[in-house]
C-alpha positions in Angstrom: -25.2 -16.5 69.0 -23.5 -13.3 70.3 -24.7 -9.8 69.4 -21.9 -7.4 68.3 -24.3 -4.5 67.5 -23.7 -1.1 69.3 -25.3 2.3 69.1 -23.8 5.8 68.8 -26.3 8.6 69.3 -29.1 6.7 67.5 -26.7 5.3 64.8 -26.7 1.5 65.0 -23.4 -0.2 64.0 -23.1 -3.9 63.2 -20.0 -4.0 65.4 -17.9 -1.5 67.3 -14.9 -1.6 65.0 -14.1 1.7 63.2 -10.9 2.5 61.3 -9.6 5.7 62.8 -9.2 8.9 60.9 -5.9 9.4 59.1 -5.1 5.7 59.0 -7.6 4.4 56.4 -7.7 7.2 53.8 -11.2 7.8 52.6 -12.0 4.1 52.9 -12.5 3.1 49.3 -8.8 2.3 48.9 -9.3 -0.7 51.1 -12.3 -2.0 49.1 -9.8 -3.7 46.7 -8.5 -6.1 49.4 -11.7 -7.0 51.4 -15.4 -6.1 51.7 -15.3 -3.0 53.8 -19.0 -3.3 54.5 -18.1 -5.5 57.4 -16.8 -2.4 59.3 -19.0 -0.8 61.9 -18.3 2.6 60.3 -15.3 4.5 58.9 -13.8 7.7 60.3 -12.7 9.4 57.2 -9.4 11.3 56.7 -9.3 14.6 58.5 -11.0 17.3 56.5 -10.4 21.1 56.6 -12.1 24.1 55.0 -9.4 24.4 52.3 -7.0 21.9 50.7 -3.8 21.2 52.6 -0.5 19.8 51.3 0.5 18.9 54.8 3.8 19.2 56.6 7.3 18.9 55.1 9.0 15.5 55.0 10.3 13.5 56.7 7.0 13.2 58.6 7.0 9.6 59.8 9.3 8.0 62.3 9.2 4.4 63.7 9.3 3.7 67.5 9.3 0.7 69.7 5.7 -0.5 69.6 4.5 2.5 67.7 5.2 5.4 65.3 5.3 9.1 65.2 3.6 11.1 62.4 3.5 14.7 61.5 1.5 14.4 58.3 -0.3 17.8 58.9 -3.8 17.1 57.8 -3.1 16.6 54.2 -6.5 16.6 52.4 -8.2 18.1 49.3 -10.6 20.4 51.3 -14.2 20.0 52.3 -15.7 20.8 48.8 -13.7 18.0 47.1 -14.2 15.6 50.0 -18.0 16.0 49.5 -18.0 16.0 45.7 -15.4 13.3 45.1 -14.1 11.3 48.1 -17.4 10.6 49.8 -19.0 9.8 46.5 -16.3 7.3 45.7 -16.7 5.7 49.1 -20.4 5.4 48.7 -19.9 3.3 45.6 -18.3 0.5 47.7 -19.6 1.2 51.3 -23.3 1.3 52.1 -23.3 2.5 55.7 -23.1 6.0 57.2 -19.6 7.2 57.8 -17.9 9.5 60.3 -16.6 12.8 59.0 -13.5 14.0 60.8 -13.1 17.8 60.8 -10.2 20.0 61.8 -9.9 23.8 61.8 -7.6 26.7 62.6 -10.3 29.0 64.0 -13.8 28.6 65.5 -15.2 30.1 62.2 -13.4 27.4 60.2 -14.7 24.6 62.4 -18.3 25.9 62.0 -18.0 26.4 58.3 -16.6 23.0 57.5 -18.9 21.1 59.9 -21.9 23.0 58.7 -21.1 22.1 55.1 -20.2 18.4 55.7 -23.3 18.0 57.8 -25.3 18.2 54.6 -23.4 15.2 53.0 -25.9 12.2 52.8 -23.1 9.8 53.3 -22.2 11.2 56.8 -24.0 9.9 59.9 -21.8 11.5 62.5 -19.3 14.3 62.7 -16.1 13.9 64.7 -14.5 17.3 65.5 -10.7 17.1 66.0 -9.7 19.7 68.5 -6.5 17.8 69.4 -4.2 17.4 66.4 -0.6 18.1 67.6 0.8 18.1 64.1 0.0 21.6 62.8 1.5 24.8 64.1 -1.0 27.0 65.8 -3.7 24.5 65.0 -6.1 22.2 66.8 -4.0 21.4 69.8 -4.6 24.9 71.4 -8.3 24.3 71.3 -8.1 20.8 72.8 -5.9 21.7 75.7 -8.4 24.2 77.2 -11.8 23.3 78.5 -13.1 26.8 77.5 -11.7 26.6 74.0 -13.0 23.0 73.4 -16.4 24.1 74.7 -16.4 27.1 72.4 -15.7 25.0 69.3 -18.5 22.5 70.4 -21.1 25.3 70.7 -20.2 26.8 67.4 -20.4 23.4 65.6 -23.6 22.4 67.3 -25.2 25.6 66.2 -24.8 24.8 62.5 -25.3 21.0 62.4 -28.1 18.5 62.6 -26.1 15.3 63.0 -24.5 14.0 66.1 -21.2 15.7 67.0 -18.4 13.9 68.8 -15.4 15.9 70.1 -12.1 14.2 69.6 -9.9 15.1 72.6 -6.1 15.5 73.1 -4.3 13.4 75.7 -1.7 16.1 76.0 -3.5 17.6 79.0 -3.4 17.3 82.8 -7.2 16.8 83.3 -8.9 15.1 80.4 -12.2 14.6 82.3 -12.8 18.3 82.9 -12.4 19.0 79.2 -14.8 16.2 78.2 -17.3 17.5 80.8 -17.0 21.0 79.3 -17.8 19.7 75.8 -20.8 17.7 77.1 -22.1 20.9 78.8 -21.6 22.8 75.5 -23.8 20.3 73.7 -21.5 17.5 72.4 -23.4 14.3 71.6 -20.3 12.2 72.3 -16.5 12.2 73.0 -13.8 10.5 70.9 -10.5 9.8 72.7 -7.6 9.7 72.6 -5.7 11.4 69.8 -2.0 10.9 69.6 0.5 11.8 72.3 3.3 14.3 71.5 6.6 12.5 70.8 9.9 12.7 68.9 12.9 10.7 67.7 16.5 11.8 67.2 18.7 10.4 64.5 22.0 9.3 66.1 24.0 9.9 62.9 22.8 13.4 62.2 22.0 14.3 65.8 18.9 16.0 64.5 15.2 15.2 65.0 14.0 12.5 62.6 10.7 14.5 61.9 11.2 17.7 60.0 8.8 19.5 62.4 10.8 18.0 65.3 7.8 16.6 67.1 4.7 14.6 66.0 1.9 12.4 67.1 2.9 9.2 68.9 0.5 6.3 68.3 0.5 2.5 68.4 0.2 -0.3 71.0 2.6 1.5 73.4 -0.1 4.1 74.1 -3.0 1.7 74.8 -2.7 1.8 78.7 -2.8 5.7 78.6 -5.8 5.6 76.2 -7.6 3.1 78.4 -7.0 5.1 81.6 -8.4 8.3 79.9 -11.5 6.5 78.6 -12.1 5.2 82.1 -11.7 8.7 83.6 -14.0 10.3 81.0 -16.7 7.6 81.4 -17.0 8.6 85.1 -17.2 12.3 84.2 -19.8 12.3 81.4 -23.1 10.6 80.5 -22.7 10.8 76.7 -21.2 8.0 74.5 -17.4 7.6 74.1 -15.5 6.2 71.1 -12.3 4.8 72.5 -9.0 4.6 70.6 -5.3 4.6 71.1 -3.2 1.5 70.4 -6.1 -0.8 69.8 -4.9 -3.8 67.7 -6.9 -6.9 68.7 -10.4 -8.1 69.6 -9.3 -8.4 73.3 -8.3 -4.7 73.2 -11.8 -3.9 71.9 -13.4 -5.7 74.9 -11.0 -4.0 77.3 -11.7 -0.6 75.9 -15.4 -1.1 76.2 -15.1 -2.3 79.8 -13.4 1.0 80.5 -16.4 2.8 79.0 -16.2 3.0 75.2 -19.4 2.4 73.3 -17.4 1.8 70.1 -13.7 1.6 69.3 -11.4 3.0 66.6 -8.4 1.2 65.2 -5.6 3.5 64.0 -1.9 2.8 63.7 -2.5 -1.0 63.4 -4.0 -0.4 59.9 -0.6 0.9 58.8 1.1 -2.3 60.0 -1.6 -4.7 58.7 -4.3 -3.4 56.3 -6.4 -6.5 57.2 -6.4 -5.8 61.0 -9.9 -4.4 61.2 -11.3 -7.5 59.4 -9.3 -9.8 61.6 -10.6 -8.1 64.8 -14.2 -8.3 63.5 -13.8 -12.0 62.6 -12.3 -12.7 66.1 -14.7 -10.6 68.2 -17.5 -13.2 68.5 -15.0 -15.9 69.6 -13.5 -13.6 72.2 -17.0 -12.6 73.4 -17.9 -16.3 73.9 -14.6 -17.0 75.7 -15.5 -14.3 78.3 -19.2 -15.1 78.5 -20.4 -12.0 76.7 -23.7 -12.3 74.8 -24.4 -8.6 74.0 -21.5 -6.1 73.6 -23.6 -3.3 74.9 -23.9 -5.0 78.3 -20.2 -4.6 79.0 -19.9 -0.8 78.3 -18.3 0.6 81.5 -18.4 -2.8 83.0 -15.1 -2.2 84.9 -16.6 0.6 87.0 
């Protein structure tokens, strides 16, 4: 019998499969189609201090082996997330969840994280310093080691739960930014967020996305994500949640061999809402196929 359990900063997950923020709503929407309690955890929709309507449409574009989105952190704001969304989720999901937080200033990050830290449903806070979809937003924090560290310090000062910093891949040296976050007190690192991409409509000769550019995700970015997880694993000693193009049980194993302690599944949820269930169902079989008894034994196994 294989053991799929993994641990993130003292939080034990039945398996490493976590739907990624922004691709699974607040989770309860999926409870109508399968028992979501099989999931390791859920990274909830990105939350900001105030409610946001998001970016103008069109804000989704299809690509070969992927998609581009410029949703713009549409959410009801932290107060409603805590009083309504997390309460609804708790009715159908019994495990601790991951709160994903974005902000437009260090004060906003600290305010929102300090508040959501008090939610009993939340076991871990994932701080998004890398969202490329909002003008003058998180991307500027995530592309500088100093800025990412400043956000980390501010959030750690007002929280009691583990804090994972979600990094942008749109940088030249991902490892140095991860290291700066670790030195500033981060409990873990999540990576990668979306790459910056665009499409142009041949008929109109204009960008498909109203904001011109957006976050590129899907299977096409998996090799880039894998490379960055591998690099960051060699740079830090804190746990990594790996993501970016993951769509199968074999991808989960590969990401963990690169150094991930757990894995998030993003764009694949928008293609097949059952994909996380399928991956969890297939994981033991793939583990047996490759002679893996305990998943924790293979973390960083390619190094």
